[in-house]
N, C-alpha and C positions, 0 to 999 in steps of 0.2 A: 479122489485119485483113481486113475485106471491102472489095472494091473494085468499084464498080458497073460493069457492062458498059454499053457504049453503047446497047444495046437494053433497058435496065432497065425501060422502060415506065411509070415513075412519075417525073414531073418533080421531085418533092421529093428524090429520090435521085440524080438525074443528076450524074454525076462525083463521087460521093460516095465518101469513104474512112471506114470505120467501125471503130472499135476495139471488139471484141467482149468485153464485160465478164462476161457469164454465158451459158451455154449448156447445157441439159439436156433431159430428156424432156418437160419442162413448158413448154419455149419458149427463147428468147433474148432478150438485152438488150444494146445497144451504143449507143455514142456517135458521132456524126458529128464528125470532127476537121478537117474543111476547109471549113466554111460559117460565115459570119458571121450573126449574129442580127439584123442591120440596124443602124439609128442609136441604139443603146444602148451606153453606155460603162460601165466597171466603177464609176466614180463615180455615174453615173445609177442604176445598179442598186442601190447601197449606199443611196441615197436612197429608191428605191421600196420597198426592204425594211426602211426605217426603221432601219438600222444606224447611219446618221448623220442628223441632222435636216436637212430641206431648207433651203438657204440657209446652212448652217454651211460654214465653209471645210474643204474636204477636202484633207489633206495625205497623199498616197498615196506608197508605196515606187515606185521606177522600174519595177519588175516589175508592180505593180498598175496603175500609170498607163498602161502600154503593153498590157495584157491585152485582148484582144478578147473580147467576149461572143459566144459562138458558138451556132448552132442545132445542138443535140445530136440532133434528130430530131423527128417529127411528134406524138409522144405526150407528153402532160402538159407542153406547152410553157411552162406558167407555173411549172414547178418547175425549180430550179437543181441542176446536178450538177457536182462539180470532180473532174476526172481529173487525177491528180498523181503525183509520184515518191514512193517509199515513205519518204522522210526525214520526212514529215509523217504522223503516225498518231494517230487517236483511237479508243481501244479500244471506246468505245460506238458509234461512228458510221462508221468507215472499213471499207469492204470491200476486203481485199487481193485484187487480181486476179492479180498474179504477183509475182515476186521485186522488181521495180522499180516497179510501178504499183499504186495504190490508187484508190478512188472514195469520195468524201465527199460527202454532200449535206445539210449543215447550215450554218447562218448563222455557226458558230464558225470554220469553215474560211475563209470570206469575211473575217471580222475579222482572223484571222491573216495571211492575204495583204495585207489593207489596211495592217496594221501592220508589215510585213516580218518576220513571225514564222512565215510559211507554208512551204509545200514550195518546194524548189529550182527546180521546174519544175511548171506547172500549166496546165490548160485548163478555162475556165468555159464551161459550155453550158446552155442552157435547153432542156429537153425531152430525149427520148431515143427511139432506134429499137427497137421490139419486135416480136417474132414469136410467134405462138401454136405449140402442139405441132405440130412437122413442117414448118411454114410456111417456115422459112429453108432447111431440107434441100430442099424442093421448089423453092424459087427457085434454089438452087445447081444443082440437076439441069436446071433449065430454062434454064441459062447466064445467069442474072441477075447473078451475083457471081463474081468471082475471089477469091483470098485470097493473102495473104502474111504473112510473120512480122512481127510488131510489134517496134519498137524505140523507144527514147527519142527519137531524132532525128526519126522519121517521126511520131511521136504529137505532139511538143511543138514542133516547129519553127515560128517565127512566119510563115513564108511559106506562107499557106493555099492560095494559087493553085497553088503547086508540089507540094503534097502528093500529087494524083492522079498526075501524072507520076512522081514519086518512087516511089510505091507499085507502079505498073506496071513501072517499071525494075527494081525488086527482084525481079521474076519474069521479067525479060527480054522484056517486052511493049511494043511501040510502039502506042500506042492508035490512032494513024492507020492502022494496018494491020489493025485488027480488023474483021471482017465483021459486019454487023448481023444476019445469018442464023445460026441456031442449028442444030446438028446433033449426032448421036450416032453413034459407031462401033460 
């Protein structure tokens, strides 16, 4: 997971925690896991995507009813991504990221979540964070990002506000003690 340094220099990523989904010589892609997308609910999203007709009574599972719609990043903000536990898998659509986490970007996963047939844990995000070849490495060298090991609790906890401090504490850092100045030894 990437953890934004206080001097990240981009307000879109201020205090962001990003689950890195893919990283190769061609670039990197991740999902911000601690920012809401604003005033849109899961039910609103189902209506906008025409999964349910506008005005129809929507009966959602408790998981879906309480699922916030998050801002996954500034790239393709009209596109949805579901980061989820690996108990849900669609052979045509799910990208396995590691043993416990997958990424699916289809309407079928939203239908499954809405009908309580989805993954045990899920995070719904609009947009993603992307970097071109070498860009993320350069930002890390410029002290824009720290990193920590990802785990289910950090990815899927419902307390979005606490995720930044949780990530920092995983690596033993108190954000209040970080300097805004960068340096290299």
